[in-house]
C-alpha positions in Angstrom: -60.3 -35.0 78.7 -56.6 -35.0 80.2 -54.9 -37.9 78.9 -53.4 -38.7 82.3 -51.6 -41.8 81.3 -49.5 -39.8 78.5 -48.1 -37.4 80.7 -47.2 -40.0 83.2 -45.3 -42.2 81.1 -43.4 -39.2 80.0 -42.5 -38.8 83.9 -41.3 -42.3 83.9 -39.4 -41.5 81.1 -37.6 -39.0 82.9 -37.4 -41.6 86.1 -35.6 -43.7 84.5 -33.3 -40.9 83.5 -32.0 -42.0 87.6 -31.1 -45.2 87.1 -28.2 -46.2 88.8 -27.2 -43.0 90.2 -29.8 -42.6 93.6 -29.9 -45.6 95.2 -30.7 -46.4 98.0 -33.4 -43.8 96.8 -36.4 -45.0 94.6 -36.4 -43.2 91.1 -39.1 -40.5 90.4 -40.4 -38.3 87.9 -42.0 -35.5 87.5 -44.2 -33.2 85.1 -46.1 -30.1 85.5 -48.9 -29.5 83.0 -50.5 -26.3 82.4 -54.0 -26.2 79.6 -52.5 -29.4 78.7 -49.0 -28.3 78.0 -46.6 -29.5 79.4 -44.5 -26.4 81.2 -41.9 -28.2 83.4 -39.9 -31.4 84.0 -37.7 -32.7 86.2 -36.2 -36.6 87.9 -34.1 -37.3 91.1 -30.5 -36.8 89.3 -28.5 -38.2 92.6 -29.0 -39.6 95.8 -29.0 -36.7 98.6 -29.8 -34.1 96.2 -33.0 -32.5 95.1 -36.2 -34.7 94.2 -38.0 -35.1 91.1 -41.0 -32.4 92.0 -38.4 -29.8 93.2 -36.7 -29.8 89.8 -39.8 -30.1 88.2 -41.2 -26.7 89.5 -37.8 -25.0 89.3 -37.8 -25.6 85.4 -41.2 -23.7 85.2 -39.6 -20.8 88.1 -36.5 -20.2 85.7 -38.9 -20.3 82.4 -41.6 -18.6 83.2 -42.1 -14.4 84.5 -45.7 -15.7 85.3 -44.5 -18.8 86.8 -46.6 -18.1 89.9 -49.7 -17.8 88.4 -49.2 -21.0 86.4 -48.7 -23.4 88.5 -51.9 -22.3 90.2 -54.0 -23.4 87.2 -51.2 -26.6 87.3 -51.8 -30.7 87.4 -47.6 -32.1 88.6 -47.8 -35.9 87.7 -45.3 -37.6 90.0 -44.6 -41.5 89.4 -44.2 -42.2 93.0 -46.4 -40.5 96.4 -44.2 -37.2 97.3 -42.4 -37.1 100.7 -44.4 -35.8 103.4 -41.3 -36.0 105.6 -37.8 -34.3 105.8 -35.0 -36.5 105.3 -32.1 -34.9 103.1 -33.9 -32.7 101.3 -37.8 -30.9 102.7 -40.7 -32.8 102.4 -42.1 -32.3 98.2 -45.8 -32.6 99.7 -44.9 -29.1 101.4 -43.6 -27.7 98.3 -47.0 -28.7 96.0 -49.1 -26.8 99.0 -46.7 -23.7 98.7 -47.3 -23.1 95.3 -50.7 -23.8 95.7 -51.0 -26.3 92.8 -54.7 -27.6 92.2 -54.2 -30.9 91.3 -52.0 -34.2 91.6 -51.6 -37.1 89.9 -49.1 -40.3 91.9 -48.3 -43.1 89.5 -48.0 -45.5 93.0 -47.7 -44.9 96.7 -44.3 -45.2 98.3 -43.9 -48.5 100.4 -41.8 -46.8 102.9 -42.8 -45.9 106.3 -42.6 -42.3 106.5 -44.5 -41.9 103.6 -46.6 -44.4 103.0 -50.0 -42.6 102.4 -48.5 -39.4 104.5 -47.9 -37.3 101.4 -51.2 -38.0 100.2 -53.1 -37.1 102.9 -51.7 -34.1 103.5 -52.4 -32.9 100.3 -55.9 -34.4 100.6 -55.9 -32.1 103.7 -54.5 -28.7 102.1 -57.6 -28.9 99.6 -55.7 -30.6 96.7 -57.2 -32.9 94.1 -55.1 -36.5 94.3 -55.6 -39.0 91.6 -53.6 -42.4 93.0 -52.9 -45.5 90.4 -52.0 -44.2 87.3 -50.3 -46.6 85.1 -49.2 -47.9 89.0 -47.9 -51.3 87.5 -45.3 -49.6 85.6 -44.3 -47.3 88.2 -44.1 -50.4 90.7 -42.0 -52.1 88.4 -39.7 -49.1 87.2 -38.7 -49.3 91.2 -39.3 -52.6 92.2 -35.7 -52.9 93.6 -36.9 -49.7 95.9 -39.8 -51.8 96.8 -38.3 -55.3 97.7 -35.7 -53.6 100.1 -38.7 -51.8 101.7 -40.8 -54.1 102.1 -38.6 -57.8 102.3 -36.1 -56.0 103.9 -33.3 -57.1 101.7 -32.0 -56.0 98.3 -33.4 -57.5 94.8 -31.8 -60.5 93.6 -30.7 -60.4 89.7 -29.2 -64.0 88.7 -27.0 -63.7 85.4 -25.4 -66.5 83.7 -24.4 -67.5 80.4 -24.9 -71.5 79.0 -24.1 -73.5 75.8 -27.0 -74.1 73.4 -26.8 -78.1 74.8 -27.6 -77.1 78.9 -23.9 -76.8 80.3 -22.4 -73.8 82.3 -18.6 -74.4 82.1 -16.1 -77.4 81.3 -15.6 -79.8 84.1 -12.3 -79.1 84.6 -12.9 -75.4 85.4 -10.7 -73.8 81.9 -12.3 -71.1 80.7 -14.8 -70.7 78.0 -16.8 -68.2 76.2 -20.3 -68.8 75.8 -21.4 -65.5 74.7 -20.4 -63.1 72.2 -18.6 -59.3 72.5 -22.9 -57.6 72.2 -23.7 -59.6 75.1 -20.4 -58.9 77.2 -20.9 -55.4 76.4 -24.8 -55.5 77.9 -24.1 -57.0 81.0 -21.2 -54.3 82.1 -24.5 -51.8 81.2 -26.7 -54.3 83.7 -23.3 -53.5 86.2 -23.3 -50.2 85.7 -27.3 -49.7 87.0 -26.8 -51.9 90.0 -25.2 -51.4 93.4 -23.4 -54.8 93.3 -22.4 -57.8 92.3 -21.5 -61.0 93.6 -19.7 -64.1 93.2 -17.8 -67.6 94.7 -14.9 -68.2 95.4 -14.1 -70.8 92.5 -15.3 -68.1 90.2 -12.8 -65.3 91.4 -9.8 -68.1 91.9 -10.7 -69.6 88.0 -12.0 -66.3 86.1 -10.0 -63.7 88.4 -12.7 -61.1 87.3 -12.1 -57.5 88.0 -16.2 -57.1 88.1 -16.0 -53.5 87.0 -17.9 -51.4 84.0 -14.8 -51.3 81.3 -17.3 -51.8 78.6 -20.1 -49.2 79.3 -20.1 -45.4 81.1 -21.2 -45.8 84.7 -19.8 -46.8 88.4 -18.4 -50.2 89.1 -21.0 -51.7 91.6 -19.8 -52.9 94.9 -18.3 -56.4 94.9 -19.1 -59.0 97.1 -17.2 -62.6 97.1 -18.0 -65.6 99.3 -14.5 -66.7 100.5 -15.7 -69.4 103.5 -12.1 -70.0 104.3 -10.2 -66.8 103.0 -8.2 -69.2 100.5 -8.2 -66.2 97.5 -4.9 -65.1 97.3 -4.8 -61.0 97.2 -3.3 -60.2 94.4 -6.3 -61.1 92.5 -8.6 -58.2 90.9 -11.1 -58.4 93.3 -8.8 -57.0 96.0 -7.3 -54.3 94.0 -9.1 -51.6 96.8 -10.8 -49.5 93.4 -14.2 -50.0 95.1 -16.0 -51.2 98.5 -15.9 -55.3 98.4 -17.3 -57.5 101.1 -15.7 -60.5 101.8 -18.0 -63.2 103.4 -15.8 -65.8 105.7 -16.1 -67.8 108.5 -12.6 -66.1 110.3 -12.6 -62.8 110.4 -14.5 -59.5 111.0 -12.1 -56.5 109.8 -11.3 -53.9 107.6 -9.1 -53.5 104.9 -9.1 -49.9 102.9 -11.8 -50.6 100.6 -12.2 -54.3 101.9 -14.8 -55.6 104.3 -14.4 -59.1 106.1 -17.6 -60.4 107.4 -17.2 -63.0 109.5 -20.8 -65.6 109.0 -20.8 -67.9 112.4 -23.0 -70.6 110.1 -21.5 -71.3 107.0 -23.6 -74.8 106.5 -27.1 -73.4 106.4 -28.8 -69.7 105.3 -25.9 -68.4 103.6 -28.0 -67.0 101.0 -30.0 -65.0 103.7 -27.4 -63.9 106.2 -25.3 -62.3 103.1 -28.8 -60.4 101.6 -29.3 -59.3 105.5 -25.7 -57.7 105.9 -25.9 -56.1 102.7 -29.5 -54.9 103.3 -27.7 -52.8 106.6 -25.1 -52.2 104.1 -28.3 -49.8 102.6 -27.7 -51.7 99.2 -31.0 -52.2 97.2 -30.0 -54.9 94.5 -27.3 -57.6 93.7 -26.6 -59.6 90.7 -25.0 -62.4 91.2 -22.9 -63.8 88.5 -22.0 -67.7 89.3 -20.0 -70.0 89.6 -23.0 -72.2 89.1 -22.9 -73.6 92.5 -23.4 -70.1 94.2 -26.6 -69.7 91.8 -28.1 -72.8 92.6 -27.8 -72.0 96.7 -29.8 -68.8 95.6 -33.0 -70.7 93.7 -32.9 -73.4 96.4 -33.2 -70.7 98.8 -36.2 -68.9 96.7 -34.1 -65.8 96.9 -34.0 -64.9 93.4 -36.7 -61.8 91.8 -35.0 -62.1 88.4 -33.3 -64.1 86.3 -31.1 -63.4 83.1 -30.0 -66.2 81.1 -27.7 -66.2 77.9 -27.7 -68.5 75.4 -25.0 -69.1 73.4 -24.6 -71.3 70.4 -21.5 -73.5 71.3 -22.1 -76.6 72.9 -19.7 -78.5 74.9 -21.7 -81.7 75.5 -20.4 -82.3 78.6 -19.4 -80.3 81.8 -21.5 -77.8 84.7 -24.7 -78.5 83.8 -26.1 -74.8 84.0 -28.7 -74.2 86.5 -32.4 -75.2 86.3 -34.6 -72.3 87.2 -38.2 -72.5 87.0 -40.8 -69.1 86.7 -42.3 -67.3 83.8 -40.6 -65.5 81.0 -41.0 -61.9 80.3 -38.7 -61.3 77.0 -36.7 -63.0 74.8 -34.4 -61.3 72.6 -31.8 -61.8 70.3 -28.6 -60.1 71.4 -25.7 -60.5 68.7 -25.7 -64.4 68.0 -26.9 -65.0 72.0 -30.5 -65.9 73.0 -31.1 -63.2 76.6 -33.8 -65.1 78.3 -35.9 -62.8 81.3 -37.4 -64.9 83.7 -39.2 -64.0 87.0 -41.0 -66.2 89.7 -44.0 -67.0 89.3 -46.6 -65.0 91.6 -47.2 -66.4 95.1 
């Protein structure tokens, strides 16, 4: 009996290689199996380029003289339902039908309206055997950012902060105080390379003058999102260096200055997190890391607008200062990063 889980697990491993490179598309992996042997593999490598199924089939066509015959006896494992519409690339369902592949195993359905169920229906109508739901939870979790954007019309929200062992976020005088060690800081930079954007409030920008880039990790720097109600931040700050696209939410102007985009919100007293997230959604931003400060984090927590919290607890103490945000959810994991504890928290299921 074919071990569907084994081959879908390999497809998931391949899909993860596209992390940070394919947004706002989902990460997808594909494996072609014939006579219980993998003969082709592929994943979606870059936004706008070939999908996983195309790359997997092309590998078979490149490596085997009898590729056409092999494909007619093969099963293709795909982490996400093959698309049935023409976007930047042709429909993958059509490719599978054209190559006369008899079996397709799908991890989960695609929630996008132009695909949702249509790819599966097209394959079934062509007489292809389709199995859906193999490692479904894992496949959905892999693309939780994509699913959130499609289903909730907002980016996936990651809250990130560091707190002392006695529960403080920062000194009360707003002076700089490093809570975590080098290993944690390097990990944060890797996270940044995997997400579309990073958000901070005015005080964090003013006190820390952060670059919000990926100096300690390979990959692209995220787009920057700044909350500066009255446009009080000075132009010499690192966030205004024009190196990446930067959104500044304020009450004064909507304007563009090179890579700096000023977006005015009429109501800065109510629903600010909601307004900001909707604007980011319109910009095709699929995920955002919120790195501070404490008030900004608490605004999103109190609005119930978060999908994941990554909380570092260092060994240092402050005894007084700005308290760390209070968040309630279920702990997904607890790990030691150098000398720091990292706790991943997600909201309780509704």
